[in-house]
N, C-alpha and C positions, 0 to 999 in steps of 0.2 A: 273233646280233641277231633271231634268231627271238622269242628271249624278248623284247626290248625291244617288241616287236608285239605278244604275246600279255598282256603287263602293262598295256599302253592299252586294249585289249580288253577285259580283267578290268578295269580302273579305268571305263573306258567304260558296262560293264555295270552294275557297282556304283550309279554314277551314275544311270544310267537308273532302276534300280531305286529309289534314293533318291528320286528325281522323281515316281516314281508313287505310291510310298508319303504323300510330300508331298502329292500331288493328295487323295487319298483321304483324307488327315485336312482338308485345306482343305473337302473337302465334307461330311464329317460335322459338322466346326466350324461351319459354316454353316448346318447343320440342327439343332445342337444351340442355336446362339443365335437360329434363327429361335424354336426352342421357348421358348427363356427368354423372348423379349421379348413373346411371345402370351402367356404365364402372368404376366411383369409388368405388363404394360398391362390385364389382367384383374384385377391385385391394385390397380392403381391405381385403375380403374373403381370397382371397389368402396369402394375409400377415399373416392372421392371423392362417391359417391352416399351414403355415412354421413354424411359431414361436410356436404352437402347438406340431408340429411333432418333433423340436428343443428340445422343452422341455421333452418332452416323452423320447426321447434319454439320455438326461441329467439325467433324472429322474431313468431310467434303469442302467446306469452307476454307480449312486450314490448307487443303491440299489447292483450292484454286488460288489461294492467298500466295503460298510458296511459288504453284508457276508464274503467277502476276510479278513477282519479286524477280524470279530468275528472268524470264521476258525483258523486266525493265534493266536488270543488272545488263544483260545482252547487250541492249541499247544502248545503256550508257558507255560500254566499252566499244562497240562500233564506233559511236560518234566521238568518241576518244581518240580511235586512230585515225578517224578521218579528219580531226583539227590538227594531230601532230605532222601525218603525211600533208594536209596542207601547206602548213609551214615551211615545211623542209623544201620547196619548191626554189624558192625564190635565191636561193644561194649560188653566188659566180665565180 
């Protein structure tokens, strides 16, 4: 009978020890995950910043291209008008 009681106490002590180890593991895991989350967020922020810079550069290039296209179209129109006016003078 004494053995049965001692076996239960040993099992309870082992379970208590496993429980304390699991609690330690859980705390370490939470700390580790928090650190990983912080690093991941910093990495994503850097990536988004890089994408933002690239997008801004593309928008600037597009804006410059659009202005050049408008300037070119204005020059074409003005040259076309000059040619038309030039041909209208020799009429008698």
